[in-house]
N, C-alpha and C positions, 0 to 999 in steps of 0.2 A: 504494500500500500504506500502511496506517495507520502513523503515526509515533509511536504510543504503545506502550508495552510493559507488559503486566500482569504484575507479579512480586510474589509474596507475600513477606513479610519484608523489605521494603525500608527501612523507617525504623529507624534505630539511635538510640534516644533514652535518655539517662541510664542507661547500662548499668553494673551493678556488675561489678568486675573478676572476682570469683569465679564469676559466673553469665553472663558476657558471651556465651559461645558459645550457650548455651541461649536467652538473651534474644533473640539475633539470629534465632531461629526463629519469633518472633512474627509473626502476619500483618500486612499493611500495605496500601498504596495503589497508585494508578496514577501514573506519571510519564512525562514526555516522553523519547523514546528518545535524542534528541541530547544532552539534558542528562544523562541517565543515564550515558552512556559518555564524558563529557567529563573525568572524573577517575578515578584508580585506585580511589578509594572507591566510585564509582559501579559499577565492575566488580565489586568485592567484594560490594556490596549485591545486585547482580543475581544473582551466584552463590548467595548465601544464599537468595534467593527460589526457587531450584530445588528445595530440599529439601522444603518443604511440598507441592510438587506430586507427590512420590513417597511421601507419607505419607497425609495427609488429603485432598489435592487430587483432583478428578475433572475430567471434561470440562466444557465451558462450559454446564452445566445442572445443576440441583440433583439430588442423589442421596443416599441414606442411607449409601451405601458409598463410601469413599475409595479411592485407588489402592492403598494397602497392604492394605486389607480385600479388595479385588477380587483382587489378584494372589495373596495368600496363600490365600484361600478357594478360588479356582478351581483353583489348583495341587493342593489336597487333593481336590477333587471328582473328579478323574480318577485317583485312586489307590484303595487299599483300606484306608486307615487309618480311615475314617469309615463309620458306618452312619446312614442317613437315617431319621428318625422322621416326616418330613413326610407329610401325607396328600394333597397335591395338587400339580399342576405350578405352578411359579413360577420367578423368576429364579435362585433358589438351587438348585432341583432340576434345572434344565435341563442343566447340565454334569454333575452327578452321575449323571443318567440317560443321559448321552451323547446327548442330543437335539441339543444344540448349535444352537439356533435362531439365525438371523441377525436376528431381530426384537427390537428394543430393549425391547419390552413383555414379552418372555419370557426374555430373556437379559441377562447383564452384558457381553456382547461390545461393545455400542455404547459403553459408558462406558469400558471398558478401551482400546479402539482410539482413541476421541476423546481420552481423558485422556493416553494415551501420546504422540500426535502433538502435543497441546497443549504438553506438556513439551518435546518435541523442538524445536518451534518456538521456544520461549524460550531453550533452550540454543543453538540456531542463531543467534538474534539476538545473543546475547553473543559468540559465536565470530566472526560476521561483522564485528563492530566492533573486533576485536583487530588492530592493524596488523601487517603481515608482519614488520617489523623490530622488533617490541615487545621491550623489555628490562626494563621496570619489574616488579619481583618480584610486587607485588600483582595486576597485570593478568595475569601469567603464571599465578599461582596460581588466579585466577578462571577462566582458560581451562582449566586442568587439571581443575577441578571440573566445569565444563560438559561437557568431553569425557567424564569419568567418568559423569555422569548420563545423557548421551546414549547411551553404550555400555550402561549398566545397563538403560535402557528398551528399547533395541533387542534386547538379549538376551532380555528377557521376551517381547517381541513375537514373535521368531523361535521361541521355545519353544512359545508358544501356537498360532501360526498356520501353522507350517511343519513339514514332516517332519523326523525326526531326521537329523543330519548324515550319518550313514553311508549313508542311503538316497538316493544320487545327489545330493549337495550342489550340484554344478554345474548339474544339469538341473532341480532342484526349485524351484518358486516360493517365495520367502521373503515379505518384506513390502516396502512402499514404502521406498526408501532415499533420504531427503531430508537433505541436509547443508548447506543454506543456507536462510535465510529470504527471500532475494531471488528469490521466485517470483511470477509474476503470477497473476491470478484464473483464467486458462485452464490453469494448470499441472495436469496430470492424469497423474502418473507410474504406470507399470506396476509390478508386483512384481519386485524384483530377485531373483536366485537366492539360495538358502540360503548358498552359498559366498561370494557377494559381501557379504551382510549380516554373516556371521561375520568376513570380512576387515575390514570397517569397524569392527566392535566391537573387534577386536584392535588395529587401527591407533589408534583413539581411546584405548584403555587404555595402550598402550605409549607414545604421545606424552604422555599425562597423567603417567605415571610420571616422565618426564624433566623435567617442568615443576614438579611439586609442590615447594614450598619451606617450607610451614608445616605444623606438626603440631598438629592440632586434636583434639577429642574424637571418639569413634567415631560421633557423630551426623553427621559430615561425612566426605567423601571424602578420601583421602590416598594416599600412595605404596603403603602396605601393603594398603589395601583394594582398590586397583587390581590389585596382584599376586595377591591372594586371588581376585578375580573372574576374572582371567586363568587361574588354576589351574582354576577351574570351567569356564570356556569351553573350554579345551583338553581337559578331561575329556569334555565333551559331543561333542567332535570325535574322540575317541579310538577310536571303533568298538566292536565287541562283543568278548567274550572269545575267540570263535572267529576273528574277523577284526579284530584290533586294528591301530591305526595307531601304530607305534613312535615316529614323530617327534612326533606330537601328545601322546601319553602322556608322553614325556620332558619336553615343555614343561610339562605339568601338574605333573609332579614338581618341575621347576626353580623354578616360581613358588611352589609350596607350600614348598619349601626356603627361599626368601627370607623368606616370612612367619614360618615357625617359627623360623628362625635369628636373626630380628631381636630375639627375646626381648622384644618389646613387649607380647605377649599371653601369658596363662597359662590353662590349664584350671582351672575351679573344682573344688574337691574337698569331700567330706564334707558338712557342713551347709550350706556356701555353695552347693554344687551342688544340694542338695535345695531350697534356697530361690531357685534361679536366676531363676525367672520372677516372683518377688514383688518386683520392683524395676525401677527405670528402667535404661536401658542405660549412662548416662553414667559411672558409677563402676565398671562391670563390665569386668574385665580379659580376659574371654573374647570379648566382642563386638568384632568388627572393623569392621563397618558396620551401623548400625541406623537405622531410621526412627523418630525421636523424636517422641512426641506429648504431651510434658509440657504443652504449651500448646494442646492440642487434645484430641480423644478419638477412639478407634477404635470401630468398630461390629462388628467380627468376633466379639467376645465373645458377642454375643447368639445367634450360630449354635451355639455350643458349650456354653452354660450357661443355666440358667433363673434369671432375676433374682429376688431375694427379694421385690421389691415386687409387690403384687397388681395385676391388670389389665394385666400385661405377658405377652407370650409369647416363647418363645425356646428355645434349647437343643435344636434339632431335628437336630443332627448330633453324634453321640456316637462315642467310640472304638469301632472295630469289634471284634466278639468275636475275630476273627482276630488283630488287633493285640494286644489284651489278653492273649490266650493265649500270646503269645511273650515277655511280660515276666515274668521270674522274680521270685518273691517277695523274693528277696535283692537284686534290682536296685534301686539308688538311684533310678532313674527312675520307680519307683512313686510317688515324692513329687510327680511332675508331673501326677498325676491325683487327683481328689477325688470324694467322694460329692455328687451334685447331681441331684435328681429333678425332671424335667419332669412336671408334672401329667398323668396319663393314661398315663404310660409308666414304671411303677414298676420294670420289669425292666431298664431301661437307666439305671442309677443313677450310672454313672461318667462324669465329664466331664474334659476336659483342663483343667489349671490354667494353661496357657501364656498365656492372654489374660485373666486375672482380676486383674491388678495395678490397685489402686484402682478396682475394679469397682463401678459405681453405676448403678442403673436398667438400661439396656441398652447402656451404654458403658463403656469402660475406658481407662486411661492406658498400657496395655501397649505397649511398643515393638514394631516389626516387626524382628525379628532377621534381617536379610537375609543376613549373612555372619558366621560365628563360627569360632573356632579349631578346634573339634571337626570341623567340616566339612572344613577344610583338611587335617587329619590323615587323614580318610577319603578325601579326593580323592587324596592321595599314596599311600595304601594300595591303592586300586583301580587307579590308573595303574601302580604297580609290579607288581601282580598280573598285569596285562595285558602287562607287559614281561618277565614270567617271573622277576622278582626276589622270590622267595618270602620270604626272610628279612626284607627291608626292608618288604614288605607286612605280614608278621606282626607286626613290631615296632610299627607304627602301629596296626594293628587291636587289639593287646593293650593299648596305651595307653588306647584308648577303652573296651575291656572292663573293664580294671582300675579305671579311674576310676568306672565304674558299679557296682563291687563284684563283678565277675565274674572268674572265674579265667582265666588265659591259656590259649590253645589252640595246638595245633601242627597246621596244616592245609596242604594244597597243592592246586593245580589248581582244579577246579570247586568243591570243598568250601570252599576258601579264599575264592574269589570270592563264593560264596553267603553266607558268613558276613559278608563286608564289606558286601554289600548289605543283609543283615539288620540289621547295626549302624547303617547309614545310616538305615534305616527306623525303628528304635527311637530313635536319638539325635535325628533331625531331624524326627520326627513333628509334624505341624501347622505346619511351617515351610516348606512348599512345595517338596518334593523328590521324594516317592515315585513318583508317576505318571511323571514325567520320567525317573527312574532306570530304571524298567522299559523304557520305550519306546526310550530312547537306547541301551540295551543289547540291543535286539532281543527283549525278553522280553514276554510277555503280562501284562496286569493281570488278576488273577483274584480275584473276590469269591466266596467259598464260603459266603456268608451272604445272607439276604434283608433287604430294607429295605421300609418302607411304600410307597415309590414305585417299587421295582424288585425283581426277583428276583436270584438268583445270575447272574453273568455272567463271560465271558472276552472281553477285548478284545485282539486281536493288535496288535503294534507296527506292522504294515503296514496296519492298518485306517484308513480315512479318518476314522473317528469320533474318533481321538485328537486331531484338529485342531479348534479353535474355528472358527466361520464368521465371515467378515468382515461387519460390519453391512450390512444391506440398503441403508440410506441411502447408504453409501459406494459401493456397487456402482452405484447409480442415478446418483450424482453424477459418478462417474469410470468411464467405459466401458472404460478400459484395465485396470481391476482384474479379475482372475479370481477367482471364488468357490471356496472349499474345498467340495467336494461330499461328501455323506454317503451 
């Protein structure tokens, strides 16, 4: 096996103290693995190198879309927040149309799968080199960050490629579960069960929480970002409103409690909330964990807005009429949309402003807001609703409604649950949640509107179409992999 490790952001050169953490995100070189892990500083540098892999990084092949672009965009394409204006089949319309091709020329699945396991490989390399009796704080911090990143990537994989947890987690195939880089060329693992993958995610995050010793900016993993992610993971395991799992929902509440009671984060209000997405994440008190691209650029903006420069195309995915109809005129979240007309489509003039920070040509510097405080409140609200704790669920729901300029409500049962899901949809639109929120709750995804590439549709939570298909190249190379059928 090769003795080199390819890690982005490995060189730490002449860093200003005030910008040190961001400067560490700059891309870098190749170094020898033995030398890399010979000092605590080497471990720290290797951990830093994992972050570009989950923002602009992709599989070992050029692509205009990075990991953040792919995960955020594909998450939205299986929901009903967007309307497609595109006139032909391509990688972008594949998931939106629920075609889910395994062919890399027609789908983003190849890049998502390869990019994910590329990142897992490098997290595993770092983890393999940590001695069992390690006590050095810097090395343990690096280990914690690698565990977090590995858990984060596995969670995305199991969301995209496996059935929701409530659908026979022990018997349903998840994804390949690889926890060491010490595998030979003949290593061809089968898919572990959904339950096993979730178990590994939880183990990694809980171990990471016990090891974190440094508090960095929200561009980096830390104890509270691990707790926030655990809140989401357990929510995904919490079952439907009709058949909830009390143990998992209580876990979701407990981890959300830790984040909220830490007082490390705060919901933005008024004008700061209106301008939420017109800034980097680093000074933002609501962001808990974000993919920072201050030293790179993101491509997702071109899917949602038309560039001002001539000879460019873009903006083929607009807020759906169904989504826009649910945003009240008095809702402060109207500020997160703007007029932006794609030539030829004058009737679809509204675009999301969530990826237009320093928008230039077809790229932007918009961070990928992977986890933020508003979601944690909504996690806790949903879990408490499933636990039958109406007053606690209402309290968190109304915090989100009031922050958006909406009046408090007094609901219970199904009506309360429906309003929580609606606020998740409005609050977290274009941030990669809505389709998953339907399916993990046993609900159908309903589009009551037509698009250029597809008509109205209803996709049941039990439909095989909710799953991406594993790249055909991977199925050929690994006969032990089973394909998701359509």
